[in-house]
N, C-alpha and C positions, 0 to 999 in steps of 0.2 A: 484851345490847345491845353494839353495837360501840364505844360511847364515843369517838366521833370518830376512830376508827382508819380508815386507808385500806386497804381489802381489794382485792387484785388477783388475778385468775386468770392465771397464766402457763402457756402451753401450749408445750411443746417440739415442734418439727416440723422434719423434714428429708426430702429426697428419697432419701438414701442408706441406706434401710432394709436391714438385712442379709438378711432372708429374703424380703421382698417389696418390692423397690425401687420408689419412686414411689407407694407405697400411698395416701398422704394425698390425692393428686390423682386417684385412681381414682373413678369415678362409680357411685353407687347411686341409683336412682330420680331420675335427672336432675341430681343434685348431687354434688360431690366429698365424700369422707368428711370432709375438713376443714371444708367449709361446713356439713354436717349438725351437726358438733360445735359450731361457732361459734354457729349458730342456737339450739342447746340452751343453751349457756352464757350467751347473751344473756338468757335467762329466769331466771337465778339472781338472786334478789332481793337478796342481801346482798353482792354484789360491786360495787365501784365502777368496775372497769376490767377489760378483757381484753387481754392482750398475747400475741401470737404470737412466741415466741423461736426464731428459726431461725439458720442459720449464715451466715457471710460468703461461702460458696462460691457461684459463679455458678449452679450447678445449682439452688440454692434461691431464685434470683430469682423463679421462678414462684410459690413459696409466699408470698413477700413481697408481690408484686403482687396475687395472689389475695386475700390477707388485707386489704390496704389497700382493695381494691375492695369488700370487705364492711364497710368502715368500722371495721376493727380496727387498733389500733396494733401496729407491728412493731418488734422489737429484733433486731439481728443481732450474733452474737458467735462465740466459739470452737465448732468442731464437736466436738472431743473433750472439752473441759472444760465440760460442761453446767452444772456447779455455778457456774463463773464467769459463764456466760451468764445464769443465773438471778439471781445476785447483782447483776450490773451492770444488768440489766433492772429489777429491783426498786428498786435505788438511784436509777436515772434517773427512775423513775415516782414516787418518794417513797412507796412502799408500806410499811406497818407490819405487814401480815399478808399472807402469800403462800399462794395455793391452787395446788397443783401438779396438773396434769392432762396426760396425754400425748395426742398427736394421733391415736392409733389407736383411739379409743373412740367410734365413731359412734352408739352408743345411750346415751351418758352421760345420766343422769337429772338434770335441774336440781334436783329435790327432794332427791336424794342429796347434791349439792354444798352446797345450803343446810343440810341436816341436819349435814353435817360442819363447816361454818363455825359453826353454832350450838353444836355439841359442843365446838369449840375454845374458844369464849368461856365456855361453861358450866364448862369444866375449868381456867380460869385459876387460877393462873399457869402453865398448860401452855406449853411451848415448841413442842411438836410433837404432832400427832394424825394418825391415819390410820384408814381403814376396811379396809386391806388387809394390815397387818402380821400380824394374827391373822386369817387368811383365812376368811371366812364368807359374804361377798357374792360374786356372780359376778365372774370376771376381766373387766375392761372397765368396771367401775364404780369404779375405783380413784381415791381422792382423798387427798391429803396436805395438811395445813394447818400452817403454822409461822410463827413471828414473824420479822420482819426481823432482830432481834438474834440469834436462833438461826442464821439463814442467814449473817449476817456472821461469826459466830464459826466456823461450819463452813467458810466460804470461807477463813478465816484459818488454821485448824488442820488441815483434812483434807489428807492426803498421798497416800493410796492411789488408784490409778487408778479402781477401781470407785466409790470415794466421790466422785470428781469427775465420773464419767460418769452416775451415778444420783442425784445431788443430795443426797439425805437420809440415806444409810446411816450417815454419821458421827454424825448425831443419834441415831438409834435404836440404834446400837451402843455409845453412851456414856450410859447412863441415869444415871451419876454426874455428868454434866455438864448434861444436859437433862431437864426434866420431861416425861414422855411419857404419852399416854393413847390408848387404842385403842377404836374404835367397832366393836361386833360385831353381827351379824344375830341375830334371834331363832330362825333356823333355818339349817342349813348348806346354802348354795347355791354353794359354792366350786367344784364340779365343772363349772359352766357357764362357757363361754367366749364373751364378747361383745366381745372385742377383735379387732384385725386384725393378725396377724403373718404369716399364710400364705394361700395360695390357698384352702385349706379354710375358714379363718376368713371370708374375703371371700364365699365361696359361702353360708355360713350367714347372714351379715348381709344379703345380697341377698334371701334367702328371707324373712327376718324383715320387711324393708322392703316386699316385695311384698304381704304380708298386712296389716301394721299401718299403714303410711304412708298409704294412701288413707283410712283411718278417722280417724287422728289423726296429724298431721305431727310432733307432739312426744310420741309415745307413750312412756309411762314404763316403768320396770323391771317393775312389776307386770303390765302387759299382756304383756310379753315372757315372763315366767314362766308366765302363764296359757296363752300360745300353746304353750309347751313341754309343758304338761300335756295339751293337746288333740292335739298332734302330737309325741310323744316321739321320733319318728325323726329330727327335726331335730338333736337333741343329738349324734347319731352322726356328723354331718358332720365335726365337728372335734374329737371327743372324744379322738383319739389325738395331738393336737398338744401338744407339750411346752412348758410355759411357762418361758421362760428366767429364770434366777435372777441376782441381782446377782453380777457377776464372771465370768459365762459369756460 
């Protein structure tokens, strides 16, 4: 049970992506990648609010307006210091629990997000949990959940650039300061990429949507994995794409 806590999903988004600029506004099956993600996150049962955290750059006006048009709250802050952006967005919204999702995950499964939120509360007094630190789920289903107290301490103490760019590294790099827990899959599906960082990633997502979207507009991760079993050639589209690590 949430016990009167306010849970908010904060999604970081910007146009200036390194490898595929403007990717969140690219369209698949008639909607932007960001809209697909938002529609999925709206189905998360345990979240009280969704916030798109973008930058103050004029180039990101389009993200802000697009999100507001979908009825989503927008917070704008520092481009480089994403940690500060998260902290100020969470503080302004009065969140006690923050769910971190990135905007390049257009097949994010609402059930996965709810599962991670439940796991966070089951593991109390955990400060931070994730399903991606011990990688076993496909890339692109990444969820991190942490308390506002942990975020506030991280914002106060973190000094390294990667810790500010990626929000949570200071937490999981300091288990002596934070209580951590990691959700793992019952089988290793970590070699599958369902995120969008490159043109190859986008090509795969388009093919997945072409098949599954007409059947179920909120198709889940299980349907995607079943599709890979039927059409194993799909995995080859982006299997050579390197997943950037913290600090790269």
